[in-house]
N, C-alpha and C positions, 0 to 999 in steps of 0.2 A: 670218449673222443673217437676211439677206433670204431665203435658201433655207428656213430654218425657218419664217419667216412665210408663205411660199408654200405649204409643206407643210401647215401648220396651217389655212390657208384652204381648200385642196383637201379636207382631212379634214372640215372643218365642212360644206362643200358636199355631200360624199358622205353624211354623216350626215343632213343635211336631206333629201336626195333619197331615202334609204332610208326615213326616217320617213314622208315624204309618200306614197311608193309603198306602204308597208306599210299605212298607214291606208286607202288606196283598196282594196287587196286584201282587207283584213279586213272592210270594209263590204260588198264585193261577194260574198265567198264565205263569210264567217264565219271565226272564228279557226281552228277545227279543220281546215277544208279549204284554208286558205291555204298556198301553197307559196313557200318562200324563193326558188326559181328564178324564179317569176313576179315576185316583189318586186324581185329583182335586175334582171330584164329591164326593168321599168318605170323603175327608177332609173338604168338605163344602165350597170350594172356587173355583174361576174360573180357567180354565186351564192356562190363561195368568199369573195369580198370582203365580202359581207354578213356572213358568219360572223366575219370579222376584227373587225368592229365590234360585233356582237351574237352571243354564243356560242350562244344557243338562240332558238327562236321565242318562248318565254315572256318572255325578257329583252327581245326586240324589242317585244313587245306592251306590256310595262311602260314601255318608253321612249316608245312612241307615246302612251300615256295620260299620262305625265308631261309630255311636250312639249305636248300639247293643253291640259292644265289650267294649265301655266305661262303659256302664251300668253293664255289666257282671263283668268287672274288679273291679268296685267300690263295687259291692255286695260281690265279693270274698274277697276283702281286709277288708270290714266291718265284714265279717263272721269270718275270721281268727283272727282279732283283739280282738274278744271276749274271746279268750283263750290265756294262757301264755305258756303252755307246747307245744313244737313242735309237738308231737304225737297227741295231742288233736286238734291242729290247722289243722293238716293233715286230721284227721277224719272229722272235720267240713267242710273243703274244699272238701273232697270227697263227702259228703252228698250234698253240694251245687252244685257241678258240675254234679252229677248224676241227681239231680232234674232238673237242667237247660237243660241238654241234652235231657231228656225225653220230657220236655215241648217244647223245641225249635228245635226238630230234623228236621222238614221240612225246617226251615230257615237255619240251619247249613249245610244241604245238598246243599241248594241253594248257600250259601256263598262259599262252597268249589268249586262248579262248576264255579262260577264267578271268583274266584281267578285263576283258571286254564285257563279260556277262555279269560280273559281280563287283560290288563296291569293296575293293581290296583295301585292307588297312594301309594307311599312308607309309607306315614304317616298312611294310613289305615292299612297296614300290621304291622306297629309298634304297633298299638293298640291291634292286636292279640297277638303279642309277649309280650305285657305288661300283658295280662291276664295270659299267660303261666308262666310269671315271678313270679306270686304270689306263685306258687308251689316252684319255685327255691328258693325264700326267706325263705320259711318255711323249706325246706330241708337243706339249708345252716345254718340256725339257729339251726337245729337239730344236724348238724355236730359240731358246736361250743359248744354244751352242752353234746356231747357224745351220743346223741340219735340215730344218723345215721352214717353209714360208710362214710369214706372220701377217700376210695381207688378206687372209680369208677367214670367214667365221669358222669356228672349230667344228661345227656340225657337218660341214661339207667334206673334209677329209675323213671324219669319223664315219659318215654314211658310206663313203666309198670303201673304207676298210671293212666294216662289219657286213655291209650289203654284199660285197663281192664274195666274202668267205661263206656267208649263209647260202648264197646262190650255188656256189661250188659244192657245198656240203649236201644240199638237197639233190643236186644232179648226181653226185656220187651215190647217195642213198637210193635214188630212183632207179639207177642202173644196176644197183647191187654190185658195183665194181670195187676193185681195190683202189685205195686212195692214190691218185697220181702224185708223183714226187715233185712235180713242177708247180703245183698250185700256189704255194707260199712264195716261191722264188718269183714267179710271174707277177704276183700281186705287189711284192716289194719293189720290183723293177719299175712297174707302172706307177706305183706310189711315189717313188723317188723322182721319176721324170715329171710327175704332175705337181708334187708338193715339195720337191727339193728346193734348195736355194736358187734364186734367180741368178742370171749371169752376173759376174762380178763387175762388168763394165757399167758404170753409172750413166745416167742420161746426160749429164753435163760433159762427161768424157766423150760420149758419142757425138754430141753437138760440136765440140771443139774439133774432133777429127774431121767431121763433114765440112766445117768452115775452113779448115786448113786445106782440104782438097779443092774447095771452091776457089780459094785465093791462088793456089798454084795454077789453076786453069786460066785465071786472069793474068797473072804475072809469074810465069814458071821460072824466071831467073832470080836468084836471091840478090839482095842488096839493090 
């Protein structure tokens, strides 16, 4: 039993080392020019051993993508779980996502190219959707508590949220500047103004008030 545990541990360590090395090589050389021999060298194992874990370079690429999105999704879920109010969850998710995009921008660009150029395994795509769904869960929780509007398709606030953060991250990376402290605050303020609850006054209340003013103009004296 102990031997099985040790073997499983070594196997997991090797998989992690292969995935980490493959990610580095893919970023540096691109997927097409990446060599399994170099990935094995960086992982500290033989080329043939890499093939024992991943039969082809495409399978390895899909594993790298899956590992990346699983880790990102787990982190996003842990981050939002530290807060109870949907708006604070959204703020925490925004900070997490902005930090991640700035840090992993080269890999995200590579991942986007791979998704367009290759027929990626559907399960790998599902992991990307699972990450995006963290926002969906926060927004829907906000709808249930009255923090966010419920009269728009979910993709509209989602696109504003992720699109704004990605644009900011790319601008920061392009300028090689330190991350401004107000990026997340500005987004949340704009998000709250755009997708926060509508004014509490209902349409019927507004109509009643206008009718009362009209009646007063016709007959300003009561009774």
